[in-house]
N, C-alpha and C positions, 0 to 999 in steps of 0.2 A: 503494499499499499504506499503511495506516495504521500509525503508530508506537506502541509500548507505552503512551506516555503517553496518546494519544488513546483507545485502547481503555479504559483505565483512567478517563478522564473520562466516556466513555459509560455505563460500568458504575455508576460512582458517581451519575450523573444518573438511572439507573434506578431506583435504590434511594433517591432523594430523598424520596419519600413514604411509605418503609416497604417492607417486603419483607425475605425471608430470603435470597434468592439471585437473582442476575442473570447472564445468560449472553448472549454474542454468538456467532452461527454465520454464517459467510461462505463463499459458494460460488461456484466458477467451473467449468462443466463443458463440455467440448468433445466431441463425438461424431459418428459417422457411422453411417448405417442404408442398407443396400441390401437391396431385397426384390425377388423374381421371383414372379409368379404368372401363371395362363394363358400360359406358355411365353414370358413376355417380362419384362424389367426394368419393373417398375411403380412402384417408388419409389426415389429416391436422395436422401437428405437429410443435411445436414451443418449443424452451427451450434454457437452458444455460449450457454448458459444462465448467468445470474450474478445474484447478489442476496444479500441478508442478512436475517437474523431476530434479534429479541431476545425472551427469555423471561425473565419474572420469576415466582418462586414466593413468595407470600405465604401462609403456613400451608397450607390445604388447596386454595387457588385458584392456578391458573397462567394467566399472561397471556402471550400471544404475538402478535407483529406482525412482518409481513416486508414487504420491497420488492425489486424488481429493481434499485433503485439502492442500491448498497452504499457511496456515498460517505460521507465523515466527516459532512457536514452532514445527510444523509438519516438517518444512523444516530443523530445527535442528536435529530432529530424523532421517530423511532420511539421513542426511550428516553423524551421527553417524553410522547408519546402513551400508551405502556404505562404509565408511573409515575402519570400523571393519574387513572388509573382506581383507584388505591390511595388510601385515606383513612386512613392511618396516621401513624405517627411514625417519621422517620428514625432508624434503630438504629445509625448511624455506624459501619458495619462497616468494618474497615481490612483492606486486602490489597495485595499487590504481585505483579503477574504475573511469572512466572518460566517460561521455556520449557521443555517437556518433550521429551525426545529418545528415540526408540524405538531399541533394539538390534536390531530385526528388519529384515531386508534381504531385499527381494524384487526382484532384478535383472531388468530387462526386456530381452530380446535385440533384438526388433524393435518399436520404437514404433509403435502403429497410425497415428498422424498422419503418419508419414514414409513410409508404404506407398502408393503410387499407387492412385487411386480405380480405374483401369483393372484393377489385380490383384485388387481386391475384388470388382468387378463379374464378372470371369472366374470367380472361385471359386464365385459363386452361379449363373451360367450353366452352369458344369460340373456341379454337383450336379443342376440341374433337368434337364439333358440325359441324365445317367446314369440317373436315375429314369424318364424318359420313353422311354428305350430298351428298357425291359423289355415293351413292346407295348401294345395298345389296352386292356387290363384296367386300365391306369393311368389314372384319370380326372381326378386333381387333384393338383398339385404345388405346395408353397408352400415357398420357401426364403428366409431372411432372415439376414443378416450384420449384427452390431452391435459397435460398439467405443466406449469411453467413456474420458475422462480427467478425473477429477473433483479439483480441488485445493480444499482446506478449511483454514479458520482459525477457532479456537474460543478465546474467553476468557471466563472467568467470575469470580466475586467469590470464588471460593475460592483465587483465584491461579493457576488453570490456565490456561496458554498454549500451543496446540498448532498446527502447521502440518504438513499432510499431502498427499500426493498419491497418488491410486488409479487404477491403469490396469485395465480389464477388457475382455476380448474374448470373443465368443461367436457362435455361429451354430446355426442349426435347419433341419431339414427335416422337412415333414409330407407324408405321401404317402398318398392315398386310392385304394384298387383296389376294383373293382366286377366281380361276375360273377353272373348269375342273380338280379339284384335284392339281392345280399348287399353291402355295403359294410364294407370293413376299413380300418384305419389303421396306418401305420408311422410312428413318431416318433424322432428323435434331436436332441440339442441339447447338444453339448459346449460348455464354456466355462470361464473361470477368470480369476483376478486376475493375468494375464500378458499379454504383448503377441501380435503376430501369429504367434509361435512356435507358438501353439495350433494351428495348420494342419499343422505337422510333427508335433505330438504326436497329433493326430486328423485323420488325411488324409481330405479332403472325399470323395474317391471310394469309400473304405471306408465312410464314415458314411452316404453316398447308398445304397449297395447293401444296407447294414443295413436301414435304413428301408423301402426298397422290398420287399425280400425278405420281411420280415415282414408286410407288407401283403397279399402275394400268398399266403404261407404259410396266413394265417388265413382266407382265402377258402375253402379246401378242408378246413378243420378242422370236427370234428364238434362238436354241441352238448355243452356241458360238463355233467357230472352234477351232480345237486343234492342238497343235504343236508350233514349233518356229516361231516367227514372229515379225514384228516391233510392237512396242506399243507406243502410246503417252500417257503419264500420264498427264491429266488436272491439272490446278492449283486448281480447285473445288475437285479434288480427295482427299484432305487433305494431311497431312505430315506423312502418314503411312510408306512411304518408308524411310524418314530420321530418323523417330522415332525408328522404330523397326529394320530396317536393318542396320542402321548406329549409331544412337544416343546411345544406350545401350553399344555398344562396346566401346564407347569413355567416359564412366563413369569410374573413376579413381579407384574404388574398383575391377572392373573387370580387369583393368590393373595391379593393385597390386597382385591380385590373379594369374596371368598370363592365365587367361581363355579367353580373349579378342583377337580377330584375329589382332587388332592394337597394340597389345604389342611389343614395342620395335622398332616402325616405325616412330618416330618423324623425321622430315625432309625428309622423303620418299614420292614418289608419291603413293597416294592410291586412287585417283580418277581422272576423266577426267579433264583437265585444265579449262574447263568451270564450274567445280563444286567447289562453296565455301559453306562450312556448317558452320553456327553460332547458338550459344545458347545465348540469349538475355534476361535476366531478367528484363530489364528496359523499355520494349515497353509499351508506354501508352495504358492502356485499355485491353490488353491481358490477358488470363486466367492465364498464368503462371507468371503473373509480380509480384514484390514485391521490396520494398526499401531495406531490408536486408534478408538474408536467415535466416534459422532455428538456426544457430550459431552466428549470429550477424555480418557475413561479408557482406559488401556492395554489392548489385546487380550489375553486370556488364555484358558487351557485350564480349563473348568469342568468337574468330575465331577459330574454331577447325581444319578446312580444308580450306585452302586458295589456290584456283586455282589448286587444285588437291593435294597440298602438305600438310601432316599432321602436324599441328602445335601445338595442345595442347589437354588437356583432361579436362572434368569437375570433380571437386574435392570438397571435404569437408576439414575441419581442419586436421583430422586424416590421410586421403590418401594423402594430400598435403605434410605433414610432412615426411611421409614415402617414398614418391617419389620424394622428393626434388623440390616441385612445389609451385607456388603460389597459394593460395586458390582463387578459381574462383567465389565463391558465389553460389554453388550449393548443399550446405549441407541442406538437406531438411527432414521434418518428418511429418507424418500425424496429429499427436497430441502430447500432453505432454506425452502419454503412450509410445511413440517411441523415440529411439535414432536416430539421423540423419544419413543420408548416402548420397552419390552423386546422384543426380537427375537432369534431364532436367528440363528447364523452358519453353522458347518459342523457338523451335528449327527449323531451316528453311535451305533449299537450298536457296542461294541468288538469286535474279532475274538476268536474263540476258538482252538481247538486242532484241530477235526476237518476232514478234506478234504471238499469238496463231495461227492464220490462216495459216501463212507461215510454222509452223511446221506440221500441220494437212496435208496440200496440198503436203507435201514433200514424203507423204506415198503412194505407189502405192497399196500395200495391207497389211492390218494390223488391228489392234484393238485400238479404241479411248476409254481410261478409264476415264469416268468422276467423278465416285464416287467409293471410295475403303471402304470395311468393315474391319472386324477384320481379324487376322492371327496368324501365329506363327513364331518364329525366333530363331536360335541357335546362341547365342552370340559367342561361341567359334569359329564357322567357318563362321558364316554370312548367313547359308542358310535359306530361308524363303518360305512360302506358304501364300499368301493374297487373300481374297475373293474380287471379283469385284461386286459390287451392281448396277452398271449402266455403261453399256459398249456398244459400237457401232461398227460396221463394217466399215472400211475405204477401198475404192476401187477407184483408180485412183485419189487420193487425195481428194475424197469427202466422207463426212461422209454419210453412208447408213443406214440400219435398226438397232434397238438395238438388243442386244444378251443378254441372260442370262446364269447362270449356269458356269460362268468362274473363273478361279482362275489364279493368277500369281505365277510362281514357278521359283526361282532363288537364286542367291547369293548376298548379298548386296554388298559388295566390288567390285566383278565382274561388277554389274550392275552401280555402280558409276563410274567406269572405262570407261564403254561403252557409256555413255550418249554423244550424239553429236549435241544436240540442247537444248537450254535453254531459255524460254520465258521471257517476260517482265511483266508478270502478276501475280506476287506473291500473294497468298490468304492463309488465315489461317483458321484450324478448331481447336475447343476446345475439350479437353477430359480430362480423369483421367487416369494417369499411375499407374499401379499396379507393385510394386516391394517390396514385402513382406507387404507393407502397400501402401496407396494410396495418390497421390498428383495432384493437377490440373495443367494441362499443355496446351501449344498451340503449334500446329505443321503446318508447312507451306512450300509450294513450288510452283515454277511457273510451267507452262507447260514444260514438258521435253520429249525429245524423246530417246528411247531405241531402237537401230536398230535390236535387236534380243533378245528374251526372250521365255522362254516356257509358253504357255498358256494351262492351264488343262481345261477339261469339260467333258461332258458325253461321 
């Protein structure tokens, strides 16, 4: 482990030829992956990934170098390499590294590295066997268990010094069922910034049955109606809407580039008065939770839209400085090989006051979307297309038969404006957000009503 004095020497060397800001990011990650496919364990991997990176910001230009060797000598070499690209004047920036201590506590009950590999393998095979037990309509089952323990150290020329440890555990099951040439999928993926106690919180046998029964249910579903209709998005649908159709547009790099539909709209009405959007990296146990972001900024709760009014954006240090914002603790990177960028953490539409049943019963004819899958969104204008993996017809306020093959087609900002009922039943889904690289996130929403949106289908 390097001393504070050594970190300072590396940072001063980084700024030798000029530059406004220098940063060191060190990482050591340990993890295990156990995968099952074709009715057998097909992957077991366990290992350590470690290294470090140095970033220098000089005006509008960012320089980033990294190495899997994070020794003092190698970091000095990286600092020389990065600083040699700058042809400026040493600004004689003075600083003293002072450790930051978080008051956020995330206790781990069972550290994954202390759980025997046999127990993790048994978990995976148990889920596979439960799904396969449903009969010959089950054509493919994929199960994967993952855990990680990431230790980070961050030091920068603003005097920030942070050490942190992040433990995450997750597993998923994907089931494909087939009947008469029709294929349907059931997918579940619980996870969190917690230890192996995840298995008690989300019992594998229950999760396996949910995924399998969804795939089988949708085999007999009728084709979804198409056209404009009222839609109820269930709290179990996950936060696809808030993440894809809204969240990315509120990341400050898109604002800085002028490519977000929310650019220049602070203080303006951008959603229904019933809609409050929050990104909160402090929520205990959620997959996108941490004490500090990957630049050493403390994690925090950021209200982005409050009762329909745009309040702020998610920023890293660079975009915050360029836009005159307070850093929001959203500077994230996949590993030491990547420089940070603004990313979501745990992003939600805040809960309202109505029970789910009241929202469903208000629909004379429409669609109840219980689960959403993947989709596409255009950050510039907010247009989206989302797959519905489990949906039901609503007639006269009653849930009728399931429907398949449906998609939601719309515009994120317009949909947020149209929401006219918000439930009291906020739920989260875990995922991995891809934005040049990947980062663990959670998205959530309560049951919401959209009075009219286009439903696509056959």
